[in-house]
MARZA-431081 format. One record per residue (C-alpha): residue number from 1; chain; z, x, y. Coordinates in Angstrom, 3 decimals. Each point is the difference from the previous one (the first is absolute). Layout:
<sites>
{num=NUM, chaine=A, zz=Z, xx=X, yy=Y}
...
</sites>
This chain:
<sites>
{num=1, chaine=A, zz=-98.337, xx=15.163, yy=20.034}
{num=2, chaine=A, zz=0.320, xx=0.959, yy=-3.302}
{num=3, chaine=A, zz=3.258, xx=1.379, yy=0.491}
{num=4, chaine=A, zz=1.308, xx=-3.499, yy=1.124}
{num=5, chaine=A, zz=-1.534, xx=-2.079, yy=-2.049}
{num=6, chaine=A, zz=1.830, xx=1.628, yy=-3.553}
{num=7, chaine=A, zz=3.354, xx=-0.282, yy=1.555}
{num=8, chaine=A, zz=-0.851, xx=-4.017, yy=1.097}
{num=9, chaine=A, zz=-0.711, xx=-0.262, yy=-4.012}
{num=10, chaine=A, zz=3.314, xx=1.492, yy=-0.505}
{num=11, chaine=A, zz=2.157, xx=-2.357, yy=1.614}
{num=12, chaine=A, zz=-1.919, xx=-2.903, yy=-1.256}
{num=13, chaine=A, zz=0.480, xx=0.541, yy=-3.477}
{num=14, chaine=A, zz=3.805, xx=0.725, yy=1.118}
{num=15, chaine=A, zz=0.363, xx=-2.959, yy=1.822}
{num=16, chaine=A, zz=-1.401, xx=-2.092, yy=-2.799}
{num=17, chaine=A, zz=1.861, xx=1.777, yy=-2.865}
{num=18, chaine=A, zz=3.014, xx=-1.590, yy=2.239}
{num=19, chaine=A, zz=-0.861, xx=-3.422, yy=0.154}
{num=20, chaine=A, zz=-0.650, xx=-0.030, yy=-3.458}
{num=21, chaine=A, zz=3.918, xx=0.991, yy=-1.114}
{num=22, chaine=A, zz=1.534, xx=-3.148, yy=0.040}
{num=23, chaine=A, zz=3.517, xx=-0.519, yy=-1.203}
{num=24, chaine=A, zz=0.059, xx=-0.737, yy=-4.005}
{num=25, chaine=A, zz=3.738, xx=-1.412, yy=0.735}
{num=26, chaine=A, zz=0.297, xx=-3.502, yy=-0.130}
{num=27, chaine=A, zz=2.879, xx=-0.057, yy=2.395}
{num=28, chaine=A, zz=-1.095, xx=-0.082, yy=3.401}
{num=29, chaine=A, zz=3.077, xx=1.756, yy=1.657}
{num=30, chaine=A, zz=1.253, xx=2.585, yy=2.353}
{num=31, chaine=A, zz=0.240, xx=3.091, yy=-1.096}
{num=32, chaine=A, zz=3.181, xx=2.163, yy=0.601}
{num=33, chaine=A, zz=0.591, xx=2.245, yy=3.048}
{num=34, chaine=A, zz=-0.597, xx=3.633, yy=-1.011}
{num=35, chaine=A, zz=0.174, xx=1.672, yy=3.161}
{num=36, chaine=A, zz=2.605, xx=-2.345, yy=1.811}
{num=37, chaine=A, zz=3.938, xx=-0.323, yy=-0.456}
{num=38, chaine=A, zz=1.650, xx=-3.348, yy=-1.172}
{num=39, chaine=A, zz=-1.888, xx=-3.223, yy=-1.441}
{num=40, chaine=A, zz=-3.671, xx=-1.031, yy=0.412}
{num=41, chaine=A, zz=-0.824, xx=-1.988, yy=3.333}
{num=42, chaine=A, zz=-0.444, xx=-2.684, yy=-2.534}
{num=43, chaine=A, zz=3.202, xx=-0.159, yy=-1.993}
{num=44, chaine=A, zz=1.395, xx=-3.049, yy=-0.430}
{num=45, chaine=A, zz=-2.615, xx=-2.113, yy=2.010}
{num=46, chaine=A, zz=-0.320, xx=-3.586, yy=-1.221}
{num=47, chaine=A, zz=-2.944, xx=-1.699, yy=-0.531}
{num=48, chaine=A, zz=-1.236, xx=-3.093, yy=-2.279}
{num=49, chaine=A, zz=-2.219, xx=-0.809, yy=-2.116}
{num=50, chaine=A, zz=-2.068, xx=-2.595, yy=-2.513}
{num=51, chaine=A, zz=0.612, xx=0.495, yy=-3.862}
{num=52, chaine=A, zz=-3.587, xx=0.499, yy=-1.256}
{num=53, chaine=A, zz=0.305, xx=0.735, yy=-3.462}
{num=54, chaine=A, zz=2.179, xx=1.331, yy=-2.432}
{num=55, chaine=A, zz=-0.789, xx=2.082, yy=-3.295}
{num=56, chaine=A, zz=1.563, xx=2.562, yy=-2.910}
{num=57, chaine=A, zz=-0.869, xx=3.197, yy=0.254}
{num=58, chaine=A, zz=0.760, xx=3.368, yy=-2.082}
{num=59, chaine=A, zz=3.208, xx=1.849, yy=2.053}
{num=60, chaine=A, zz=-2.031, xx=3.604, yy=0.503}
{num=61, chaine=A, zz=-1.894, xx=-2.510, yy=2.343}
{num=62, chaine=A, zz=2.982, xx=-0.341, yy=2.267}
{num=63, chaine=A, zz=0.083, xx=3.457, yy=2.334}
{num=64, chaine=A, zz=2.433, xx=2.493, yy=-1.203}
{num=65, chaine=A, zz=1.515, xx=0.174, yy=3.526}
{num=66, chaine=A, zz=0.375, xx=-3.599, yy=0.795}
{num=67, chaine=A, zz=2.989, xx=-1.106, yy=0.985}
{num=68, chaine=A, zz=1.892, xx=-2.547, yy=-3.273}
{num=69, chaine=A, zz=-0.389, xx=1.972, yy=-3.371}
{num=70, chaine=A, zz=-1.851, xx=-1.900, yy=-2.409}
{num=71, chaine=A, zz=1.515, xx=0.651, yy=-3.620}
{num=72, chaine=A, zz=-2.194, xx=-2.596, yy=-1.560}
{num=73, chaine=A, zz=-3.763, xx=0.668, yy=-2.005}
{num=74, chaine=A, zz=-0.985, xx=-2.399, yy=2.065}
{num=75, chaine=A, zz=0.007, xx=-0.728, yy=3.245}
{num=76, chaine=A, zz=-0.490, xx=-3.311, yy=1.947}
{num=77, chaine=A, zz=-1.851, xx=0.355, yy=3.267}
{num=78, chaine=A, zz=-0.258, xx=-2.596, yy=2.751}
{num=79, chaine=A, zz=-2.818, xx=0.183, yy=2.529}
{num=80, chaine=A, zz=1.038, xx=-0.745, yy=3.728}
{num=81, chaine=A, zz=-2.598, xx=-1.006, yy=2.681}
{num=82, chaine=A, zz=1.758, xx=1.315, yy=3.348}
{num=83, chaine=A, zz=-3.039, xx=-1.963, yy=1.807}
{num=84, chaine=A, zz=-0.427, xx=1.149, yy=3.672}
{num=85, chaine=A, zz=-3.845, xx=1.078, yy=1.258}
{num=86, chaine=A, zz=0.118, xx=2.926, yy=-2.868}
{num=87, chaine=A, zz=0.784, xx=-2.321, yy=-3.192}
{num=88, chaine=A, zz=2.452, xx=2.531, yy=-1.206}
{num=89, chaine=A, zz=0.949, xx=-0.911, yy=-3.735}
{num=90, chaine=A, zz=3.158, xx=2.441, yy=-1.542}
{num=91, chaine=A, zz=1.223, xx=-0.070, yy=-3.107}
{num=92, chaine=A, zz=3.693, xx=-0.317, yy=-0.810}
{num=93, chaine=A, zz=1.471, xx=1.096, yy=-3.634}
{num=94, chaine=A, zz=2.281, xx=-1.852, yy=-2.458}
{num=95, chaine=A, zz=1.609, xx=0.480, yy=-3.260}
{num=96, chaine=A, zz=-1.531, xx=-2.014, yy=-2.922}
{num=97, chaine=A, zz=3.118, xx=0.131, yy=-2.630}
{num=98, chaine=A, zz=-0.853, xx=-1.817, yy=-3.364}
{num=99, chaine=A, zz=2.304, xx=-2.374, yy=0.202}
{num=100, chaine=A, zz=0.808, xx=-1.387, yy=3.967}
{num=101, chaine=A, zz=-1.266, xx=1.740, yy=3.455}
{num=102, chaine=A, zz=0.995, xx=2.492, yy=2.190}
{num=103, chaine=A, zz=3.287, xx=-0.619, yy=1.987}
{num=104, chaine=A, zz=-1.694, xx=0.414, yy=3.277}
{num=105, chaine=A, zz=-3.121, xx=-2.221, yy=-0.972}
{num=106, chaine=A, zz=2.993, xx=-2.450, yy=-1.278}
{num=107, chaine=A, zz=1.711, xx=-0.662, yy=2.851}
{num=108, chaine=A, zz=-3.145, xx=-0.621, yy=2.124}
{num=109, chaine=A, zz=-0.752, xx=-2.837, yy=-2.980}
{num=110, chaine=A, zz=3.300, xx=-1.190, yy=0.760}
{num=111, chaine=A, zz=-1.169, xx=-0.335, yy=3.239}
{num=112, chaine=A, zz=-3.031, xx=-1.216, yy=-0.649}
{num=113, chaine=A, zz=1.431, xx=-2.759, yy=-2.466}
{num=114, chaine=A, zz=-1.944, xx=0.866, yy=-3.115}
{num=115, chaine=A, zz=0.416, xx=2.483, yy=-3.341}
{num=116, chaine=A, zz=-4.211, xx=0.414, yy=0.180}
{num=117, chaine=A, zz=-0.893, xx=2.810, yy=1.741}
{num=118, chaine=A, zz=-3.333, xx=-1.555, yy=0.668}
{num=119, chaine=A, zz=1.422, xx=-2.762, yy=1.700}
{num=120, chaine=A, zz=0.376, xx=2.219, yy=3.270}
{num=121, chaine=A, zz=-4.046, xx=0.392, yy=0.596}
{num=122, chaine=A, zz=-0.982, xx=-0.735, yy=3.061}
{num=123, chaine=A, zz=3.869, xx=-0.226, yy=1.052}
{num=124, chaine=A, zz=1.247, xx=2.433, yy=3.300}
{num=125, chaine=A, zz=1.982, xx=2.975, yy=-0.966}
{num=126, chaine=A, zz=1.734, xx=2.235, yy=2.606}
{num=127, chaine=A, zz=-0.742, xx=3.468, yy=-0.244}
{num=128, chaine=A, zz=1.018, xx=3.744, yy=1.375}
{num=129, chaine=A, zz=-0.931, xx=3.199, yy=-0.058}
{num=130, chaine=A, zz=2.530, xx=2.629, yy=-2.420}
{num=131, chaine=A, zz=-1.088, xx=3.535, yy=-0.280}
{num=132, chaine=A, zz=-3.964, xx=-0.837, yy=0.685}
{num=133, chaine=A, zz=-0.267, xx=-2.755, yy=-1.970}
{num=134, chaine=A, zz=-0.074, xx=-3.859, yy=0.653}
{num=135, chaine=A, zz=3.348, xx=-1.709, yy=-1.711}
{num=136, chaine=A, zz=1.268, xx=-3.369, yy=-0.556}
{num=137, chaine=A, zz=3.235, xx=-1.197, yy=1.836}
{num=138, chaine=A, zz=2.282, xx=-0.885, yy=-2.654}
{num=139, chaine=A, zz=3.699, xx=-1.140, yy=0.427}
{num=140, chaine=A, zz=2.566, xx=1.972, yy=-1.730}
{num=141, chaine=A, zz=1.747, xx=-2.212, yy=-1.053}
{num=142, chaine=A, zz=-1.523, xx=-4.096, yy=-1.871}
{num=143, chaine=A, zz=0.112, xx=-2.839, yy=1.939}
{num=144, chaine=A, zz=2.980, xx=-1.615, yy=1.238}
{num=145, chaine=A, zz=1.440, xx=-2.081, yy=2.665}
{num=146, chaine=A, zz=-1.067, xx=-3.280, yy=1.101}
{num=147, chaine=A, zz=-2.360, xx=0.114, yy=3.137}
{num=148, chaine=A, zz=1.181, xx=-3.556, yy=0.444}
{num=149, chaine=A, zz=3.188, xx=1.558, yy=1.292}
{num=150, chaine=A, zz=-1.409, xx=0.260, yy=3.521}
{num=151, chaine=A, zz=0.852, xx=-3.554, yy=0.225}
{num=152, chaine=A, zz=3.596, xx=0.510, yy=-0.310}
{num=153, chaine=A, zz=-0.396, xx=2.891, yy=2.399}
{num=154, chaine=A, zz=-0.994, xx=-2.448, yy=2.810}
{num=155, chaine=A, zz=2.634, xx=-2.141, yy=-1.115}
{num=156, chaine=A, zz=3.199, xx=2.877, yy=0.094}
{num=157, chaine=A, zz=-1.469, xx=0.653, yy=3.338}
{num=158, chaine=A, zz=0.219, xx=-2.851, yy=1.919}
{num=159, chaine=A, zz=3.131, xx=-0.955, yy=0.662}
{num=160, chaine=A, zz=0.472, xx=3.674, yy=1.348}
{num=161, chaine=A, zz=-3.110, xx=-0.672, yy=1.655}
{num=162, chaine=A, zz=1.697, xx=-3.262, yy=1.726}
{num=163, chaine=A, zz=3.216, xx=1.696, yy=0.922}
{num=164, chaine=A, zz=-2.152, xx=2.605, yy=2.039}
{num=165, chaine=A, zz=-2.019, xx=-3.027, yy=1.562}
{num=166, chaine=A, zz=2.945, xx=-1.836, yy=1.233}
{num=167, chaine=A, zz=1.599, xx=3.729, yy=1.545}
{num=168, chaine=A, zz=-2.434, xx=0.096, yy=1.960}
{num=169, chaine=A, zz=-1.197, xx=-3.621, yy=1.079}
{num=170, chaine=A, zz=3.750, xx=-1.337, yy=-0.659}
{num=171, chaine=A, zz=-1.363, xx=-3.352, yy=-1.738}
{num=172, chaine=A, zz=1.927, xx=-1.348, yy=-2.587}
{num=173, chaine=A, zz=2.745, xx=1.935, yy=-0.073}
{num=174, chaine=A, zz=2.413, xx=-2.647, yy=-1.775}
{num=175, chaine=A, zz=-2.616, xx=-0.030, yy=-2.606}
{num=176, chaine=A, zz=0.505, xx=3.766, yy=-0.829}
{num=177, chaine=A, zz=3.618, xx=-0.161, yy=0.322}
{num=178, chaine=A, zz=0.001, xx=-2.654, yy=-2.912}
{num=179, chaine=A, zz=1.592, xx=0.842, yy=-3.410}
{num=180, chaine=A, zz=-3.304, xx=-1.493, yy=-1.524}
{num=181, chaine=A, zz=-1.977, xx=2.228, yy=2.204}
{num=182, chaine=A, zz=2.220, xx=3.279, yy=-0.537}
{num=183, chaine=A, zz=0.263, xx=-0.399, yy=-3.637}
{num=184, chaine=A, zz=-4.030, xx=-0.264, yy=-0.023}
{num=185, chaine=A, zz=-0.116, xx=3.181, yy=2.087}
{num=186, chaine=A, zz=2.522, xx=1.624, yy=-2.517}
{num=187, chaine=A, zz=-2.371, xx=-0.510, yy=-2.857}
{num=188, chaine=A, zz=-2.972, xx=-0.001, yy=1.507}
{num=189, chaine=A, zz=0.549, xx=3.481, yy=1.429}
{num=190, chaine=A, zz=2.455, xx=1.767, yy=-3.416}
{num=191, chaine=A, zz=-1.104, xx=-1.734, yy=-2.697}
{num=192, chaine=A, zz=-3.783, xx=-1.521, yy=0.394}
{num=193, chaine=A, zz=-1.807, xx=2.280, yy=2.174}
{num=194, chaine=A, zz=1.116, xx=3.453, yy=-1.610}
{num=195, chaine=A, zz=-0.667, xx=-1.479, yy=-3.369}
{num=196, chaine=A, zz=-3.556, xx=-1.424, yy=1.638}
{num=197, chaine=A, zz=-0.666, xx=3.503, yy=1.575}
{num=198, chaine=A, zz=0.610, xx=1.866, yy=-3.412}
{num=199, chaine=A, zz=-1.688, xx=-2.148, yy=-2.137}
{num=200, chaine=A, zz=-3.492, xx=0.089, yy=1.813}
{num=201, chaine=A, zz=0.457, xx=3.485, yy=1.050}
{num=202, chaine=A, zz=0.041, xx=1.423, yy=-3.947}
{num=203, chaine=A, zz=-3.135, xx=-2.700, yy=-0.644}
{num=204, chaine=A, zz=-1.506, xx=1.568, yy=3.184}
{num=205, chaine=A, zz=0.305, xx=3.517, yy=-1.252}
{num=206, chaine=A, zz=-1.026, xx=-1.211, yy=-3.570}
{num=207, chaine=A, zz=-3.596, xx=-1.564, yy=1.110}
{num=208, chaine=A, zz=-0.863, xx=1.923, yy=3.251}
{num=209, chaine=A, zz=-0.491, xx=3.127, yy=1.407}
{num=210, chaine=A, zz=3.595, xx=-0.560, yy=2.291}
{num=211, chaine=A, zz=2.709, xx=2.771, yy=-0.832}
{num=212, chaine=A, zz=2.730, xx=-1.258, yy=1.771}
{num=213, chaine=A, zz=3.498, xx=-0.056, yy=-2.055}
{num=214, chaine=A, zz=1.787, xx=-3.103, yy=-0.631}
{num=215, chaine=A, zz=2.892, xx=0.934, yy=-0.257}
{num=216, chaine=A, zz=0.202, xx=1.196, yy=3.750}
{num=217, chaine=A, zz=-2.154, xx=-2.900, yy=1.348}
{num=218, chaine=A, zz=2.682, xx=-2.408, yy=-1.545}
{num=219, chaine=A, zz=2.653, xx=1.892, yy=1.750}
{num=220, chaine=A, zz=-1.595, xx=-0.155, yy=3.336}
{num=221, chaine=A, zz=-0.113, xx=-4.013, yy=-0.856}
{num=222, chaine=A, zz=3.873, xx=0.139, yy=-0.411}
{num=223, chaine=A, zz=0.989, xx=1.084, yy=3.338}
{num=224, chaine=A, zz=-0.359, xx=-2.503, yy=2.742}
{num=225, chaine=A, zz=-1.308, xx=0.770, yy=2.635}
{num=226, chaine=A, zz=-1.367, xx=2.540, yy=-1.185}
{num=227, chaine=A, zz=-2.020, xx=-1.800, yy=-2.559}
{num=228, chaine=A, zz=-1.881, xx=-2.413, yy=2.620}
{num=229, chaine=A, zz=-1.963, xx=2.890, yy=0.868}
{num=230, chaine=A, zz=-0.842, xx=1.602, yy=-3.173}
{num=231, chaine=A, zz=-1.006, xx=-3.170, yy=-1.882}
{num=232, chaine=A, zz=-2.875, xx=-0.162, yy=2.261}
{num=233, chaine=A, zz=-0.914, xx=3.521, yy=-0.196}
{num=234, chaine=A, zz=0.527, xx=-0.673, yy=-3.809}
{num=235, chaine=A, zz=-2.836, xx=-3.130, yy=0.390}
{num=236, chaine=A, zz=-2.267, xx=2.133, yy=2.202}
{num=237, chaine=A, zz=0.086, xx=2.409, yy=-3.013}
{num=238, chaine=A, zz=-0.473, xx=-2.111, yy=-2.690}
{num=239, chaine=A, zz=-2.541, xx=-1.932, yy=1.982}
{num=240, chaine=A, zz=-2.396, xx=3.270, yy=0.112}
{num=241, chaine=A, zz=0.647, xx=1.325, yy=-3.272}
{num=242, chaine=A, zz=-2.971, xx=0.073, yy=-2.458}
{num=243, chaine=A, zz=-0.269, xx=-1.395, yy=-3.515}
{num=244, chaine=A, zz=-0.419, xx=2.138, yy=-2.657}
{num=245, chaine=A, zz=-2.622, xx=-2.129, yy=-1.814}
</sites>
C-alpha cells in the first residue's frame, strides 16, 4: 500500500506544477506548429476585437519573433478584447516615433478619421494571425477613392439592365432604339460604370479586407454583356467585405 501512495503524491505534485505554469507573454496567440509542414492552421484567420487600452512600453517588451520589427525605443501597445466565452485579450504592437506615428497605425487612424491613437479605444478592430501572433489587418495603401461611387455603379449599369429586360420581354423596344437611350447606354457603359467601379474598388481595398484588383474589375465593367454578370458579383463581394476599423 505504501508503494502505491508515493507515486500518487508524485503525480499530484507534477499536476500542480503544470497548473501553476502560466505564459508570461501578453499576446494570446497560437504558436507555430513545428512538426507540421505548411502554415499553422489558424494562419490568416480573421476575427474582430474591441480596443480596450493603449499604452507605451519599452521596446524590449515586444517579443523577439514578433512579425513586425519595432525599431524605436518605445512601443505602443494596443490591448484588444476578442470576447467570446473565454474573453481572450491580446496585445498588438506599433512603433512610436518621436514625431508622428507608425505607418501602419497611421493608416488605421486615417480610417478612424482621427490623428490621436487614444480615439480608437472602444472601436472594433479587424485582426488576423501571422506567425503565431494576432496582428491588425492594415491597408497597403493610404485611404483613397470614394465609397459613394457605388451609386455611380448602379446608374451606369441601369441602361444595360434595361436592354436585357427589353431583350427578354420585348416591351419598350422603341425606347431602347432611340438616339437618347443609345447615347445614355454608351455613356453609362463606357464612362460612368468603369470609372465608378474603379473609384469604389480603390476605396474598398483601402478600408476593408477586400483584396480584389480595382483595375481588373473596371475592365470587366466596360465589356458588355459580361458587365451585367460581373458587376453583381462585385457588389456581392463588396457587401461581404469586413471594415478594418
